[in-house]
KEVOZA-277114 format. One record per residue (C-alpha): x, y, z negated. Coordinates in steps of 0.05 Angstrom, whole numbers, padded with zeros to 5 digits, always signed. Layout:
BEGIN
XYZ;...
end
This chain:
BEGIN
+00009+00366+00023;+00039+00431+00048;+00005+00471+00103;+00033+00459+00173;+00067+00516+00207;+00008+00522+00255;-00050+00512+00271;-00431-00080+00228;-00455-00134+00264;-00398-00175+00236;-00386-00212+00301;-00383-00149+00343;-00335-00118+00293;-00291-00180+00292;-00289-00181+00368;-00269-00108+00370;-00214-00119+00320;-00187-00180+00358;-00186-00139+00422;-00151-00080+00388;-00098-00122+00355;-00084-00169+00414;-00022-00132+00435;+00006-00137+00364;+00008-00212+00362;-00015-00263+00310;+00041-00249+00261;+00021-00177+00246;-00052-00199+00236;-00027-00252+00187;+00011-00198+00148;-00050-00152+00149;-00094-00207+00121;-00045-00220+00065;-00038-00146+00048;-00113-00135+00046;-00130-00199+00008;-00079-00188-00046;-00091-00113-00048;-00165-00124-00063;-00150-00177-00115;-00104-00129-00151;-00148-00068-00142;-00208-00104-00171;-00167-00123-00233;-00139-00053-00243;-00207-00022-00230;-00235-00055-00292;-00215+00007-00330;-00243+00076-00312;-00202+00131-00280;-00167+00148-00216;-00125+00093-00184;-00078+00085-00126;-00032+00028-00105;+00004+00009-00041;-00010-00064-00025;+00039-00055+00033;+00096-00036-00014;+00080-00090-00065;+00074-00144-00013;+00139-00123+00020;+00179-00128-00045;+00146-00194-00065;+00156-00223+00005;+00231-00212-00001;+00228-00246-00069;+00186-00302-00040;+00242-00315+00010;+00284-00340-00048;+00230-00383-00081;+00224-00459-00078;+00179-00515-00102;+00120-00499-00147;+00144-00427-00154;+00138-00420-00078;+00069-00453-00077;+00041-00409-00133;+00068-00345-00101;+00039-00364-00033;-00030-00377-00063;-00032-00315-00106;-00004-00268-00053;-00045-00299+00004;+00018-00316+00042;+00010-00363+00101;+00038-00433+00106;+00083-00409+00162;+00134-00368+00123;+00168-00343+00186;+00102-00313+00209;+00097-00274+00144;+00166-00244+00149;+00157-00230+00224;+00089-00198+00212;+00113-00151+00158;+00172-00131+00201;+00126-00120+00261;+00078-00077+00220;+00136-00033+00196;+00163-00028+00267;+00095-00008+00295;+00087+00046+00243;+00157+00072+00260;+00139+00073+00334;+00076+00113+00319;+00117+00164+00279;+00167+00171+00336;+00112+00180+00387;+00080+00233+00343;+00146+00270+00336;+00157+00269+00412;+00087+00295+00424;+00095+00351+00374;+00162+00370+00406;+00132+00372+00476;+00133+00445+00498;+00074+00434+00545;+00028+00407+00489;-00033+00449+00474;-00072+00443+00409;-00066+00395+00352;-00024+00398+00289;+00047+00422+00288;+00066+00371+00235;+00081+00302+00263;+00061+00236+00231;+00119+00216+00186;+00127+00145+00159;+00189+00122+00122;+00199+00051+00096;+00262+00028+00061;+00283-00036+00026;+00345-00050-00015;+00374-00105-00059;+00412-00084-00121;+00452-00145-00145;+00500-00161-00201;+00570-00158-00173;+00601-00228-00168;+00534-00265-00174;+00530-00323-00125;+00470-00301-00082;+00462-00347-00023;+00483-00322+00046;+00420-00348+00077;+00377-00306+00030;+00419-00244+00040;+00419-00253+00116;+00342-00257+00118;+00330-00197+00073;+00382-00156+00111;+00362-00175+00181;+00286-00178+00174;+00273-00126+00120;+00333-00081+00131;+00352-00092+00058;+00427-00091+00047;+00457-00115-00019;+00485-00059-00063;+00532-00084-00117;+00515-00064-00188;+00542-00076-00258;+00480-00093-00298;+00521-00130-00350;+00563-00071-00372;+00520-00012-00350;+00446-00029-00347;+00422+00042-00360;+00465+00075-00306;+00443+00019-00260;+00370+00036-00274;+00384+00109-00259;+00418+00091-00193;+00358+00050-00170;+00309+00104-00191;+00350+00156-00154;+00348+00113-00090;+00273+00108-00097;+00265+00183-00106;+00308+00197-00046;+00268+00150-00002;+00201+00178-00024;+00219+00252-00018;+00220+00256-00094;+00147+00237-00099;+00164+00174-00139;+00212+00190-00195;+00232+00145-00254;+00199+00084-00223;+00232+00035-00271;+00221+00053-00344;+00276+00048-00395;+00285-00022-00423;+00261-00061-00362;+00333-00070-00338;+00384-00099-00386;+00449-00138-00386;+00412-00202-00364;+00386-00169-00300;+00417-00200-00239;+00378-00171-00180;+00327-00117-00166;+00289-00121-00100;+00263-00051-00084;+00216-00023-00032;+00200+00051-00021;+00150+00081+00028;+00131+00153+00046;+00076+00178+00091;+00057+00247+00116;-00004+00243+00162;-00040+00303+00191;-00114+00295+00208;-00133+00290+00281;-00173+00353+00268;-00166+00396+00206;-00221+00405+00154;-00248+00469+00125;-00248+00482+00051;-00316+00483+00016;-00315+00514-00052;-00360+00499-00111;-00377+00428-00089;-00417+00389-00140;-00386+00323-00160;-00415+00275-00211;-00366+00240-00258;-00376+00168-00283;-00405+00197-00347;-00460+00230-00306;-00436+00300-00320;-00428+00348-00261;-00366+00388-00244;-00351+00440-00189;-00292+00423-00145;-00263+00439-00076;-00286+00395-00020;-00265+00384+00052;-00318+00396+00105;-00322+00380+00179;-00377+00361+00226;-00353+00313+00279;-00350+00240+00302;-00327+00190+00250;-00330+00114+00245;-00389+00096+00200;-00411+00027+00176;-00465+00012+00125;-00449-00046+00079;-00487-00076+00020;-00484-00025-00035;-00451+00031+00003;-00423+00064+00066;-00354+00063+00100;-00330+00125+00135;-00264+00125+00175;-00227+00190+00189;-00172+00187+00242;-00103+00217+00232;-00067+00250+00290;-00049+00198+00342;-00103+00149+00321;-00056+00096+00295;-00076+00107+00223;-00142+00126+00190;-00168+00145+00122;-00225+00102+00097;-00278+00128+00049;-00315+00074+00011;-00377+00107-00017;-00428+00074-00064;-00502+00084-00053;-00514+00108-00124;-00474+00152-00171;-00460+00094-00217;-00449+00042-00163;-00375+00044-00150;-00355-00013-00197;-00405-00061-00165;-00384-00039-00095;-00310-00050-00111;-00326-00120-00136;-00363-00136-00072;-00308-00114-00024;-00275-00168+00017;-00216-00169+00066;-00267-00178+00122;-00303-00115+00100;-00238-00076+00104;-00220-00106+00172;-00288-00090+00200;-00280-00018+00179;-00223-00011+00229;-00276-00018+00284;-00333+00021+00252;-00378+00050+00307;-00371+00125+00322;-00426+00168+00291;-00438+00243+00288;-00430+00263+00215;-00432+00325+00172;-00379+00302+00123;-00361+00331+00055;-00314+00297+00007;-00269+00323-00049;-00198+00347-00041;-00156+00306-00091;-00088+00287-00115;-00071+00223-00154;-00003+00216-00188;-00008+00160-00241;+00052+00133-00280;+00087+00068-00263;+00047+00005-00275;+00077-00062-00293;+00046-00121-00257;+00077-00182-00290;+00017-00199-00334;-00031-00188-00276;+00009-00233-00229;+00015-00287-00282;-00060-00287-00294;-00073-00285-00219;-00038-00352-00211;+00038-00347-00206;+00065-00359-00276;+00123-00402-00253;+00156-00343-00219;+00159-00309-00288;+00186-00374-00320;+00120-00392-00353;+00128-00445-00380;+00202-00438-00396;+00245-00473-00344;+00193-00471-00289;+00221-00414-00246;+00254-00438-00182;+00289-00386-00139;+00341-00435-00115;+00337-00406-00044;+00361-00340-00074;+00418-00366-00116;+00441-00435-00141;+00399-00463-00199;+00443-00499-00249;+00424-00538-00312;+00447-00478-00353;+00427-00417-00311;+00373-00396-00262;+00335-00334-00240;+00263-00313-00255;+00222-00250-00246;+00225-00208-00309;+00179-00153-00286;+00146-00122-00224;+00140-00046-00228;+00098-00005-00181;+00081+00068-00174;+00043+00107-00121;+00025+00179-00105;-00028+00206-00058;-00055+00276-00042;-00110+00293+00007;-00125+00364+00031;-00153+00400+00092;-00089+00387+00133;-00081+00312+00121;-00051+00263+00071;+00016+00256+00036;+00028+00189+00002;+00087+00151-00027;+00098+00087-00065;+00153+00043-00091;+00158-00027-00119;+00215-00060-00157;+00219-00135-00171;+00268-00145-00229;+00302-00214-00229;+00331-00237-00295;+00380-00291-00313;+00353-00347-00355;+00400-00393-00393;+00381-00463-00416;+00326-00487-00375;-00351+00144+00449;-00425+00150+00462;-00476+00206+00465;-00475+00239+00396;-00534+00227+00351;-00559+00282+00305;-00508+00294+00251;-00515+00246+00192;-00501+00280+00126;-00450+00244+00082;-00434+00284+00020;-00388+00245-00026;-00411+00274-00092;-00396+00213-00135;-00337+00168-00152;-00312+00132-00090;-00257+00086-00066;-00210+00098-00008;-00156+00066+00035;-00104+00088+00086;-00110+00037+00142;-00067+00015+00200;-00121+00021+00253;-00099-00035+00300;-00091-00089+00248;-00136-00064+00193;-00079-00070+00142;-00090-00024+00082;-00025+00012+00067;-00055+00047+00007;-00117+00030-00034;-00149+00069-00090;-00207+00102-00125;-00227+00173-00145;-00268+00179-00208;-00250+00252-00220;-00220+00294-00163;-00196+00347-00213;
end
């Protein structure tokens, strides 16, 4: 992130969350629950291998929710169960739209505050949140008007005509260019070569970008000792600030929430008790744990944690989603995919998901956080079938840890990841 131009009592936590989110309505809480539940399911699967990790459950769920709008029958039921979508489909779509709208409102309020000539103090860089959706469809394919109307009106996803049949590779490049443009070039080459071919009929794409300054900047702390999963010690650069942060102790670890400017978003540190305890802590996390973190009680803390940047390659999610419980969407077994609310299903031709591709980027420094993510669902054609401060509590994050970027009011985790090695 570039430098700005200037300077658990569970019941109590649940009550605080309910009070905080009351103005947002039930739909946005429904969307937040789906995002967090699926995000943790996927994170726990991906975290089975060592190394740094970052995903955007918000981006993945947005792309798959648009796809879900075209599903029917057993395909619909399996997707709903795997993705933790509610029985009330309208509530899902309304909740995701409301979350995006609330984030856009926060960004606009931040911009207006930054532009206020009478403002004193605080960052000069406003909160920036961009979210874009787009359908890239084979020209002439009979997509249903009802499906196109929903994705356009609720998700702001117009249909862009493509020629996958004659030009699959130029089509892939066009989609990747759209993703790069809508993530400020942080997500490039989202869809790898070979994923799109002449049988592709639709790509449902989501792209998100976030630039969030801290409520109060950190100072750099050089030569900070950090212990890798192997047990070896490295020296890295850490961020240091003594101040009031939300802190909650949970079985096996500690949660620390760090507010961004404006208070509508926060960064969540998920710190294991022991140097080798991250894997067990990740397995024990629940959506309720994440939701409770949004209302962690304020505590005076002397906080140190590593500056880091995570930029992994694209990950394909088809195999994970099949194993998680939605094989019919991928036409497993053959003939089982039913997206008849997306396009007509005939005895000789129908649509199924060929692949889901996701990529995310996240960088944390003394000024704040820059993050971006994109998700593409590739549809293929199948033929045949405040209190008085306590003394400062020291929290020095010198071991692998997990993290999230959280919508404070609803508890929805926009990004979720892990740092095994900050360098």
